[in-house]
Each structure stands twice: as C-alpha cells, then as structure tokens.
HTML snippet that shows the backbone in 3Dmol.js (N, CA, C, O; Angstrom):
<script src="https://3Dmol.org/build/3Dmol-min.js"></script>
<div id="view" style="width:600px;height:400px;position:relative"></div>
<script>
const pdb = `
ATOM      1  N   MET A   1     135.505 -63.467 -41.522  1.00  0.00           N
ATOM      2  CA  MET A   1     134.733 -62.805 -42.551  1.00  0.00           C
ATOM      3  C   MET A   1     133.534 -62.130 -41.901  1.00  0.00           C
ATOM      4  O   MET A   1     133.015 -62.578 -40.879  1.00  0.00           O
ATOM      5  N   GLY A   2     133.113 -61.037 -42.530  1.00  0.00           N
ATOM      6  CA  GLY A   2     131.965 -60.310 -42.006  1.00  0.00           C
ATOM      7  C   GLY A   2     130.665 -60.909 -42.496  1.00  0.00           C
ATOM      8  O   GLY A   2     130.641 -61.818 -43.326  1.00  0.00           O
ATOM      9  N   THR A   3     129.614 -60.386 -41.973  1.00  0.00           N
ATOM     10  CA  THR A   3     128.306 -60.871 -42.394  1.00  0.00           C
ATOM     11  C   THR A   3     127.900 -60.167 -43.676  1.00  0.00           C
ATOM     12  O   THR A   3     128.244 -59.003 -43.882  1.00  0.00           O
ATOM     13  N   PRO A   4     127.176 -60.859 -44.535  1.00  0.00           N
ATOM     14  CA  PRO A   4     126.767 -60.238 -45.787  1.00  0.00           C
ATOM     15  C   PRO A   4     125.811 -59.081 -45.526  1.00  0.00           C
ATOM     16  O   PRO A   4     124.982 -59.128 -44.617  1.00  0.00           O
ATOM     17  N   VAL A   5     125.948 -58.042 -46.347  1.00  0.00           N
ATOM     18  CA  VAL A   5     125.098 -56.865 -46.231  1.00  0.00           C
ATOM     19  C   VAL A   5     124.203 -56.817 -47.458  1.00  0.00           C
ATOM     20  O   VAL A   5     124.672 -56.926 -48.591  1.00  0.00           O
ATOM     21  N   LYS A   6     122.902 -56.652 -47.214  1.00  0.00           N
ATOM     22  CA  LYS A   6     121.949 -56.600 -48.324  1.00  0.00           C
ATOM     23  C   LYS A   6     122.131 -55.282 -49.079  1.00  0.00           C
ATOM     24  O   LYS A   6     122.191 -54.212 -48.474  1.00  0.00           O
ATOM     25  N   ALA A   7     122.216 -55.373 -50.365  1.00  0.00           N
ATOM     26  CA  ALA A   7     122.369 -54.169 -51.194  1.00  0.00           C
ATOM     27  C   ALA A   7     121.100 -53.339 -51.145  1.00  0.00           C
ATOM     28  O   ALA A   7     119.995 -53.877 -51.090  1.00  0.00           O
ATOM     29  N   GLN A   8     121.267 -52.028 -51.165  1.00  0.00           N
ATOM     30  CA  GLN A   8     120.103 -51.146 -51.144  1.00  0.00           C
ATOM     31  C   GLN A   8     119.407 -51.183 -52.489  1.00  0.00           C
ATOM     32  O   GLN A   8     120.045 -51.280 -53.538  1.00  0.00           O
ATOM     33  N   GLU A   9     118.102 -51.105 -52.440  1.00  0.00           N
ATOM     34  CA  GLU A   9     117.337 -51.036 -53.673  1.00  0.00           C
ATOM     35  C   GLU A   9     117.096 -49.573 -53.990  1.00  0.00           C
ATOM     36  O   GLU A   9     116.652 -48.809 -53.132  1.00  0.00           O
ATOM     37  N   PHE A  10     117.385 -49.189 -55.202  1.00  0.00           N
ATOM     38  CA  PHE A  10     117.212 -47.798 -55.609  1.00  0.00           C
ATOM     39  C   PHE A  10     115.941 -47.666 -56.435  1.00  0.00           C
ATOM     40  O   PHE A  10     115.689 -48.448 -57.352  1.00  0.00           O
ATOM     41  N   ALA A  11     115.154 -46.666 -56.091  1.00  0.00           N
ATOM     42  CA  ALA A  11     113.953 -46.376 -56.871  1.00  0.00           C
ATOM     43  C   ALA A  11     114.375 -45.698 -58.167  1.00  0.00           C
ATOM     44  O   ALA A  11     115.361 -44.962 -58.182  1.00  0.00           O
ATOM     45  N   PRO A  12     113.648 -45.932 -59.249  1.00  0.00           N
ATOM     46  CA  PRO A  12     114.002 -45.256 -60.502  1.00  0.00           C
ATOM     47  C   PRO A  12     113.947 -43.737 -60.328  1.00  0.00           C
ATOM     48  O   PRO A  12     113.075 -43.200 -59.644  1.00  0.00           O
ATOM     49  N   SER A  13     114.854 -43.099 -60.935  1.00  0.00           N
ATOM     50  CA  SER A  13     114.963 -41.645 -60.836  1.00  0.00           C
ATOM     51  C   SER A  13     113.902 -40.965 -61.697  1.00  0.00           C
ATOM     52  O   SER A  13     113.507 -41.479 -62.744  1.00  0.00           O
ATOM     53  N   CYS A  14     113.457 -39.823 -61.246  1.00  0.00           N
ATOM     54  CA  CYS A  14     112.468 -39.038 -61.997  1.00  0.00           C
ATOM     55  C   CYS A  14     113.138 -38.013 -62.909  1.00  0.00           C
ATOM     56  O   CYS A  14     112.459 -37.219 -63.559  1.00  0.00           O
ATOM     57  N   VAL A  15     114.431 -38.030 -62.957  1.00  0.00           N
ATOM     58  CA  VAL A  15     115.171 -37.066 -63.764  1.00  0.00           C
ATOM     59  C   VAL A  15     114.978 -37.395 -65.242  1.00  0.00           C
ATOM     60  O   VAL A  15     115.127 -38.544 -65.658  1.00  0.00           O
ATOM     61  N   GLU A  16     114.648 -36.383 -66.019  1.00  0.00           N
ATOM     62  CA  GLU A  16     114.469 -36.563 -67.454  1.00  0.00           C
ATOM     63  C   GLU A  16     115.583 -35.846 -68.197  1.00  0.00           C
ATOM     64  O   GLU A  16     116.049 -34.786 -67.778  1.00  0.00           O
ATOM     65  N   LEU A  17     115.986 -36.417 -69.263  1.00  0.00           N
ATOM     66  CA  LEU A  17     116.966 -35.780 -70.117  1.00  0.00           C
ATOM     67  C   LEU A  17     116.221 -34.928 -71.132  1.00  0.00           C
ATOM     68  O   LEU A  17     115.362 -35.424 -71.862  1.00  0.00           O
ATOM     69  N   ARG A  18     116.553 -33.652 -71.171  1.00  0.00           N
ATOM     70  CA  ARG A  18     115.907 -32.748 -72.124  1.00  0.00           C
ATOM     71  C   ARG A  18     116.957 -32.239 -73.099  1.00  0.00           C
ATOM     72  O   ARG A  18     118.044 -31.811 -72.709  1.00  0.00           O
ATOM     73  N   LEU A  19     116.614 -32.296 -74.340  1.00  0.00           N
ATOM     74  CA  LEU A  19     117.524 -31.875 -75.392  1.00  0.00           C
ATOM     75  C   LEU A  19     117.171 -30.468 -75.838  1.00  0.00           C
ATOM     76  O   LEU A  19     116.022 -30.193 -76.186  1.00  0.00           O
ATOM     77  N   TYR A  20     118.154 -29.577 -75.829  1.00  0.00           N
ATOM     78  CA  TYR A  20     117.943 -28.215 -76.299  1.00  0.00           C
ATOM     79  C   TYR A  20     118.381 -28.140 -77.756  1.00  0.00           C
ATOM     80  O   TYR A  20     119.529 -28.432 -78.091  1.00  0.00           O
ATOM     81  N   VAL A  21     117.456 -27.748 -78.603  1.00  0.00           N
ATOM     82  CA  VAL A  21     117.770 -27.572 -80.023  1.00  0.00           C
ATOM     83  C   VAL A  21     117.777 -26.079 -80.297  1.00  0.00           C
ATOM     84  O   VAL A  21     116.749 -25.408 -80.200  1.00  0.00           O
ATOM     85  N   GLU A  22     118.943 -25.575 -80.637  1.00  0.00           N
ATOM     86  CA  GLU A  22     119.075 -24.148 -80.892  1.00  0.00           C
ATOM     87  C   GLU A  22     118.300 -23.782 -82.154  1.00  0.00           C
ATOM     88  O   GLU A  22     118.413 -24.471 -83.169  1.00  0.00           O
ATOM     89  N   PRO A  23     117.506 -22.694 -82.103  1.00  0.00           N
ATOM     90  CA  PRO A  23     116.738 -22.316 -83.284  1.00  0.00           C
ATOM     91  C   PRO A  23     117.656 -21.906 -84.436  1.00  0.00           C
ATOM     92  O   PRO A  23     118.739 -21.357 -84.232  1.00  0.00           O
ATOM     93  N   VAL A  24     117.194 -22.186 -85.628  1.00  0.00           N
ATOM     94  CA  VAL A  24     117.960 -21.837 -86.818  1.00  0.00           C
ATOM     95  C   VAL A  24     117.846 -20.329 -87.035  1.00  0.00           C
ATOM     96  O   VAL A  24     116.734 -19.802 -87.080  1.00  0.00           O
ATOM     97  N   PRO A  25     118.962 -19.629 -87.170  1.00  0.00           N
ATOM     98  CA  PRO A  25     118.885 -18.189 -87.379  1.00  0.00           C
ATOM     99  C   PRO A  25     118.207 -17.843 -88.701  1.00  0.00           C
ATOM    100  O   PRO A  25     118.302 -18.584 -89.679  1.00  0.00           O
ATOM    101  N   GLU A  26     117.533 -16.723 -88.707  1.00  0.00           N
ATOM    102  CA  GLU A  26     116.794 -16.277 -89.889  1.00  0.00           C
ATOM    103  C   GLU A  26     117.771 -15.756 -90.942  1.00  0.00           C
ATOM    104  O   GLU A  26     118.407 -14.720 -90.744  1.00  0.00           O
ATOM    105  N   THR A  27     117.886 -16.453 -92.028  1.00  0.00           N
ATOM    106  CA  THR A  27     118.711 -16.066 -93.180  1.00  0.00           C
ATOM    107  C   THR A  27     120.088 -15.541 -92.791  1.00  0.00           C
ATOM    108  O   THR A  27     120.536 -14.522 -93.317  1.00  0.00           O
ATOM    109  N   GLY A  28     120.743 -16.214 -91.893  1.00  0.00           N
ATOM    110  CA  GLY A  28     122.099 -15.820 -91.538  1.00  0.00           C
ATOM    111  C   GLY A  28     122.171 -14.491 -90.816  1.00  0.00           C
ATOM    112  O   GLY A  28     123.135 -13.748 -90.997  1.00  0.00           O
ATOM    113  N   ALA A  29     121.184 -14.175 -90.010  1.00  0.00           N
ATOM    114  CA  ALA A  29     121.149 -12.887 -89.318  1.00  0.00           C
ATOM    115  C   ALA A  29     121.744 -13.012 -87.924  1.00  0.00           C
ATOM    116  O   ALA A  29     121.641 -14.058 -87.283  1.00  0.00           O
ATOM    117  N   VAL A  30     122.363 -11.943 -87.466  1.00  0.00           N
ATOM    118  CA  VAL A  30     122.890 -11.824 -86.120  1.00  0.00           C
ATOM    119  C   VAL A  30     122.141 -10.677 -85.459  1.00  0.00           C
ATOM    120  O   VAL A  30     122.002  -9.609 -86.055  1.00  0.00           O
ATOM    121  N   TYR A  31     121.648 -10.882 -84.220  1.00  0.00           N
ATOM    122  CA  TYR A  31     120.838  -9.874 -83.547  1.00  0.00           C
ATOM    123  C   TYR A  31     121.562  -9.269 -82.354  1.00  0.00           C
ATOM    124  O   TYR A  31     122.337  -9.955 -81.687  1.00  0.00           O
ATOM    125  N   TRP A  32     121.322  -8.005 -82.082  1.00  0.00           N
ATOM    126  CA  TRP A  32     121.770  -7.315 -80.885  1.00  0.00           C
ATOM    127  C   TRP A  32     120.964  -6.038 -80.768  1.00  0.00           C
ATOM    128  O   TRP A  32     120.052  -5.824 -81.566  1.00  0.00           O
ATOM    129  N   ARG A  33     121.266  -5.179 -79.801  1.00  0.00           N
ATOM    130  CA  ARG A  33     120.538  -3.921 -79.614  1.00  0.00           C
ATOM    131  C   ARG A  33     121.465  -2.729 -79.785  1.00  0.00           C
ATOM    132  O   ARG A  33     122.606  -2.722 -79.323  1.00  0.00           O
ATOM    133  N   ILE A  34     120.929  -1.716 -80.470  1.00  0.00           N
ATOM    134  CA  ILE A  34     121.629  -0.446 -80.646  1.00  0.00           C
ATOM    135  C   ILE A  34     120.713   0.628 -80.063  1.00  0.00           C
ATOM    136  O   ILE A  34     119.614   0.845 -80.573  1.00  0.00           O
ATOM    137  N   ASN A  35     121.155   1.298 -79.003  1.00  0.00           N
ATOM    138  CA  ASN A  35     120.351   2.318 -78.317  1.00  0.00           C
ATOM    139  C   ASN A  35     118.967   1.793 -77.945  1.00  0.00           C
ATOM    140  O   ASN A  35     117.983   2.528 -78.023  1.00  0.00           O
ATOM    141  N   GLY A  36     118.888   0.540 -77.547  1.00  0.00           N
ATOM    142  CA  GLY A  36     117.626  -0.058 -77.128  1.00  0.00           C
ATOM    143  C   GLY A  36     116.790  -0.640 -78.247  1.00  0.00           C
ATOM    144  O   GLY A  36     115.807  -1.331 -77.980  1.00  0.00           O
ATOM    145  N   PHE A  37     117.149  -0.381 -79.490  1.00  0.00           N
ATOM    146  CA  PHE A  37     116.391  -0.904 -80.621  1.00  0.00           C
ATOM    147  C   PHE A  37     117.019  -2.210 -81.096  1.00  0.00           C
ATOM    148  O   PHE A  37     118.240  -2.340 -81.171  1.00  0.00           O
ATOM    149  N   ARG A  38     116.160  -3.167 -81.414  1.00  0.00           N
ATOM    150  CA  ARG A  38     116.665  -4.443 -81.910  1.00  0.00           C
ATOM    151  C   ARG A  38     117.245  -4.236 -83.302  1.00  0.00           C
ATOM    152  O   ARG A  38     116.615  -3.630 -84.169  1.00  0.00           O
ATOM    153  N   ALA A  39     118.433  -4.739 -83.497  1.00  0.00           N
ATOM    154  CA  ALA A  39     119.113  -4.608 -84.792  1.00  0.00           C
ATOM    155  C   ALA A  39     119.537  -5.993 -85.265  1.00  0.00           C
ATOM    156  O   ALA A  39     119.752  -6.898 -84.459  1.00  0.00           O
ATOM    157  N   ARG A  40     119.651  -6.145 -86.553  1.00  0.00           N
ATOM    158  CA  ARG A  40     120.146  -7.399 -87.108  1.00  0.00           C
ATOM    159  C   ARG A  40     121.068  -7.096 -88.273  1.00  0.00           C
ATOM    160  O   ARG A  40     120.874  -6.141 -89.026  1.00  0.00           O
ATOM    161  N   LEU A  41     122.058  -7.928 -88.391  1.00  0.00           N
ATOM    162  CA  LEU A  41     123.007  -7.814 -89.484  1.00  0.00           C
ATOM    163  C   LEU A  41     122.770  -8.998 -90.403  1.00  0.00           C
ATOM    164  O   LEU A  41     123.033 -10.144 -90.039  1.00  0.00           O
ATOM    165  N   LEU A  42     122.273  -8.713 -91.590  1.00  0.00           N
ATOM    166  CA  LEU A  42     122.029  -9.772 -92.580  1.00  0.00           C
ATOM    167  C   LEU A  42     123.329 -10.027 -93.329  1.00  0.00           C
ATOM    168  O   LEU A  42     124.030  -9.092 -93.715  1.00  0.00           O
ATOM    169  N   ILE A  43     123.639 -11.291 -93.526  1.00  0.00           N
ATOM    170  CA  ILE A  43     124.911 -11.670 -94.139  1.00  0.00           C
ATOM    171  C   ILE A  43     124.657 -12.674 -95.256  1.00  0.00           C
ATOM    172  O   ILE A  43     123.927 -13.648 -95.072  1.00  0.00           O
ATOM    173  N   TRP A  44     125.268 -12.430 -96.417  1.00  0.00           N
ATOM    174  CA  TRP A  44     125.172 -13.349 -97.554  1.00  0.00           C
ATOM    175  C   TRP A  44     126.572 -13.684 -98.049  1.00  0.00           C
ATOM    176  O   TRP A  44     127.457 -12.828 -98.065  1.00  0.00           O
ATOM    177  N   THR A  45     126.763 -14.924 -98.449  1.00  0.00           N
ATOM    178  CA  THR A  45     128.008 -15.273 -99.129  1.00  0.00           C
ATOM    179  C   THR A  45     127.918 -14.721-100.553  1.00  0.00           C
ATOM    180  O   THR A  45     126.845 -14.309-100.994  1.00  0.00           O
ATOM    181  N   VAL A  46     129.010 -14.715-101.249  1.00  0.00           N
ATOM    182  CA  VAL A  46     129.006 -14.215-102.633  1.00  0.00           C
ATOM    183  C   VAL A  46     128.069 -15.060-103.491  1.00  0.00           C
ATOM    184  O   VAL A  46     127.350 -14.521-104.332  1.00  0.00           O
ATOM    185  N   ALA A  47     128.069 -16.384-103.288  1.00  0.00           N
ATOM    186  CA  ALA A  47     127.189 -17.264-104.063  1.00  0.00           C
ATOM    187  C   ALA A  47     125.719 -16.959-103.765  1.00  0.00           C
ATOM    188  O   ALA A  47     124.899 -16.919-104.682  1.00  0.00           O
ATOM    189  N   GLU A  48     125.380 -16.743-102.483  1.00  0.00           N
ATOM    190  CA  GLU A  48     124.001 -16.403-102.118  1.00  0.00           C
ATOM    191  C   GLU A  48     123.618 -15.039-102.697  1.00  0.00           C
ATOM    192  O   GLU A  48     122.498 -14.851-103.172  1.00  0.00           O
ATOM    193  N   TRP A  49     124.549 -14.100-102.653  1.00  0.00           N
ATOM    194  CA  TRP A  49     124.298 -12.746-103.165  1.00  0.00           C
ATOM    195  C   TRP A  49     123.976 -12.777-104.657  1.00  0.00           C
ATOM    196  O   TRP A  49     123.066 -12.088-105.118  1.00  0.00           O
ATOM    197  N   GLU A  50     124.722 -13.573-105.399  1.00  0.00           N
ATOM    198  CA  GLU A  50     124.509 -13.650-106.847  1.00  0.00           C
ATOM    199  C   GLU A  50     123.156 -14.288-107.189  1.00  0.00           C
ATOM    200  O   GLU A  50     122.612 -14.020-108.260  1.00  0.00           O
ATOM    201  N   LYS A  51     122.609 -15.119-106.309  1.00  0.00           N
ATOM    202  CA  LYS A  51     121.320 -15.770-106.560  1.00  0.00           C
ATOM    203  C   LYS A  51     120.122 -14.906-106.164  1.00  0.00           C
ATOM    204  O   LYS A  51     118.991 -15.225-106.531  1.00  0.00           O
ATOM    205  N   LEU A  52     120.347 -13.821-105.426  1.00  0.00           N
ATOM    206  CA  LEU A  52     119.236 -12.969-104.993  1.00  0.00           C
ATOM    207  C   LEU A  52     118.582 -12.282-106.181  1.00  0.00           C
ATOM    208  O   LEU A  52     119.260 -11.746-107.058  1.00  0.00           O
ATOM    209  N   GLU A  53     117.253 -12.304-106.197  1.00  0.00           N
ATOM    210  CA  GLU A  53     116.533 -11.608-107.265  1.00  0.00           C
ATOM    211  C   GLU A  53     116.538 -10.103-107.023  1.00  0.00           C
ATOM    212  O   GLU A  53     116.751  -9.312-107.942  1.00  0.00           O
ATOM    213  N   ARG A  54     116.297  -9.720-105.761  1.00  0.00           N
ATOM    214  CA  ARG A  54     116.317  -8.297-105.397  1.00  0.00           C
ATOM    215  C   ARG A  54     117.378  -8.085-104.339  1.00  0.00           C
ATOM    216  O   ARG A  54     117.235  -8.558-103.211  1.00  0.00           O
ATOM    217  N   ARG A  55     118.429  -7.389-104.685  1.00  0.00           N
ATOM    218  CA  ARG A  55     119.528  -7.139-103.758  1.00  0.00           C
ATOM    219  C   ARG A  55     119.301  -5.823-103.030  1.00  0.00           C
ATOM    220  O   ARG A  55     118.926  -4.832-103.658  1.00  0.00           O
ATOM    221  N   PRO A  56     119.520  -5.790-101.715  1.00  0.00           N
ATOM    222  CA  PRO A  56     119.351  -4.543-100.975  1.00  0.00           C
ATOM    223  C   PRO A  56     120.324  -3.478-101.471  1.00  0.00           C
ATOM    224  O   PRO A  56     121.516  -3.738-101.634  1.00  0.00           O
ATOM    225  N   ALA A  57     119.803  -2.284-101.707  1.00  0.00           N
ATOM    226  CA  ALA A  57     120.630  -1.199-102.237  1.00  0.00           C
ATOM    227  C   ALA A  57     121.654  -0.715-101.219  1.00  0.00           C
ATOM    228  O   ALA A  57     122.691  -0.172-101.597  1.00  0.00           O
ATOM    229  N   ASP A  58     121.373  -0.907 -99.925  1.00  0.00           N
ATOM    230  CA  ASP A  58     122.286  -0.409 -98.896  1.00  0.00           C
ATOM    231  C   ASP A  58     123.284  -1.461 -98.402  1.00  0.00           C
ATOM    232  O   ASP A  58     124.046  -1.193 -97.473  1.00  0.00           O
ATOM    233  N   ALA A  59     123.289  -2.633 -98.999  1.00  0.00           N
ATOM    234  CA  ALA A  59     124.233  -3.674 -98.591  1.00  0.00           C
ATOM    235  C   ALA A  59     125.647  -3.287 -99.008  1.00  0.00           C
ATOM    236  O   ALA A  59     125.861  -2.607-100.012  1.00  0.00           O
ATOM    237  N   GLN A  60     126.601  -3.741 -98.205  1.00  0.00           N
ATOM    238  CA  GLN A  60     128.007  -3.441 -98.483  1.00  0.00           C
ATOM    239  C   GLN A  60     128.811  -4.731 -98.526  1.00  0.00           C
ATOM    240  O   GLN A  60     128.536  -5.682 -97.794  1.00  0.00           O
ATOM    241  N   TYR A  61     129.799  -4.739 -99.391  1.00  0.00           N
ATOM    242  CA  TYR A  61     130.691  -5.897 -99.491  1.00  0.00           C
ATOM    243  C   TYR A  61     131.770  -5.768 -98.426  1.00  0.00           C
ATOM    244  O   TYR A  61     132.378  -4.707 -98.280  1.00  0.00           O
ATOM    245  N   HIS A  62     132.005  -6.832 -97.692  1.00  0.00           N
ATOM    246  CA  HIS A  62     133.043  -6.836 -96.661  1.00  0.00           C
ATOM    247  C   HIS A  62     134.262  -7.574 -97.203  1.00  0.00           C
ATOM    248  O   HIS A  62     134.108  -8.569 -97.912  1.00  0.00           O
ATOM    249  N   PRO A  63     135.473  -7.108 -96.885  1.00  0.00           N
ATOM    250  CA  PRO A  63     136.689  -7.752 -97.407  1.00  0.00           C
ATOM    251  C   PRO A  63     136.839  -9.231 -97.043  1.00  0.00           C
ATOM    252  O   PRO A  63     137.632  -9.937 -97.666  1.00  0.00           O
ATOM    253  N   SER A  64     136.091  -9.709 -96.045  1.00  0.00           N
ATOM    254  CA  SER A  64     136.186 -11.129 -95.694  1.00  0.00           C
ATOM    255  C   SER A  64     135.435 -12.011 -96.682  1.00  0.00           C
ATOM    256  O   SER A  64     135.473 -13.236 -96.568  1.00  0.00           O
ATOM    257  N   GLY A  65     134.749 -11.399 -97.657  1.00  0.00           N
ATOM    258  CA  GLY A  65     134.092 -12.163 -98.712  1.00  0.00           C
ATOM    259  C   GLY A  65     132.604 -12.353 -98.532  1.00  0.00           C
ATOM    260  O   GLY A  65     132.040 -13.304 -99.073  1.00  0.00           O
ATOM    261  N   VAL A  66     131.944 -11.469 -97.782  1.00  0.00           N
ATOM    262  CA  VAL A  66     130.498 -11.567 -97.589  1.00  0.00           C
ATOM    263  C   VAL A  66     129.850 -10.212 -97.850  1.00  0.00           C
ATOM    264  O   VAL A  66     130.511  -9.174 -97.795  1.00  0.00           O
ATOM    265  N   TRP A  67     128.553 -10.234 -98.135  1.00  0.00           N
ATOM    266  CA  TRP A  67     127.752  -9.018 -98.270  1.00  0.00           C
ATOM    267  C   TRP A  67     126.965  -8.835 -96.982  1.00  0.00           C
ATOM    268  O   TRP A  67     126.470  -9.816 -96.426  1.00  0.00           O
ATOM    269  N   CYS A  68     126.834  -7.598 -96.489  1.00  0.00           N
ATOM    270  CA  CYS A  68     126.177  -7.323 -95.223  1.00  0.00           C
ATOM    271  C   CYS A  68     125.191  -6.169 -95.380  1.00  0.00           C
ATOM    272  O   CYS A  68     125.403  -5.255 -96.177  1.00  0.00           O
ATOM    273  N   ALA A  69     124.100  -6.232 -94.597  1.00  0.00           N
ATOM    274  CA  ALA A  69     123.133  -5.138 -94.541  1.00  0.00           C
ATOM    275  C   ALA A  69     122.606  -5.029 -93.114  1.00  0.00           C
ATOM    276  O   ALA A  69     122.218  -6.038 -92.526  1.00  0.00           O
ATOM    277  N   LEU A  70     122.586  -3.830 -92.549  1.00  0.00           N
ATOM    278  CA  LEU A  70     122.122  -3.596 -91.189  1.00  0.00           C
ATOM    279  C   LEU A  70     120.658  -3.201 -91.213  1.00  0.00           C
ATOM    280  O   LEU A  70     120.249  -2.373 -92.027  1.00  0.00           O
ATOM    281  N   ARG A  71     119.854  -3.797 -90.312  1.00  0.00           N
ATOM    282  CA  ARG A  71     118.434  -3.487 -90.211  1.00  0.00           C
ATOM    283  C   ARG A  71     118.073  -3.204 -88.755  1.00  0.00           C
ATOM    284  O   ARG A  71     118.482  -3.949 -87.865  1.00  0.00           O
ATOM    285  N   LEU A  72     117.326  -2.157 -88.502  1.00  0.00           N
ATOM    286  CA  LEU A  72     116.784  -1.870 -87.178  1.00  0.00           C
ATOM    287  C   LEU A  72     115.324  -2.241 -87.192  1.00  0.00           C
ATOM    288  O   LEU A  72     114.569  -1.769 -88.042  1.00  0.00           O
ATOM    289  N   ASP A  73     114.913  -3.088 -86.256  1.00  0.00           N
ATOM    290  CA  ASP A  73     113.523  -3.542 -86.189  1.00  0.00           C
ATOM    291  C   ASP A  73     112.705  -2.604 -85.322  1.00  0.00           C
ATOM    292  O   ASP A  73     111.506  -2.817 -85.142  1.00  0.00           O
TER     293      ASP A  73
END
`;
const viewer = $3Dmol.createViewer("view");
viewer.addModel(pdb, "pdb");
viewer.setStyle({}, {cartoon: {color: "spectrum"}});
viewer.zoomTo();
viewer.render();
</script>
C-alpha cells in the first residue's frame, strides 16, 4: 500500500453568481432601427385593443389576431 496523501485545502472562490433579469418590454413593443432611426412596433391583442380609451388612428389589424402601430422615435 502507498503512503497516505494529504488532501489539498481549497480557498473559497471569489466567483459570484449574478442573475440577469431581462427588462419588461414597454407595452408589448418591439424595437429596431429603420434608416438609423429607432422604431418600435406597438402590438395589442384584441382584448387589449377593446379596452383602450384612445385607439391610434393609424393602427392596423393583422390577420394573426393582433392590432399593430409603427412608431419612429
């Protein structure tokens, strides 16, 4: 049999676990750029659309069952 070997002692690690929480999108908006300008596509379900007090005049109904409006910021 061999001689016993002392186990190495490990120092506590300095590594921290960081949790990334994705920000909640603003009213169901999707953002991208069109010709360098920030654009967003606002999306409402039919139920949300019916509850709106002021509906955007330029919004369009999409066949997938949602209302959409494009905005350039």
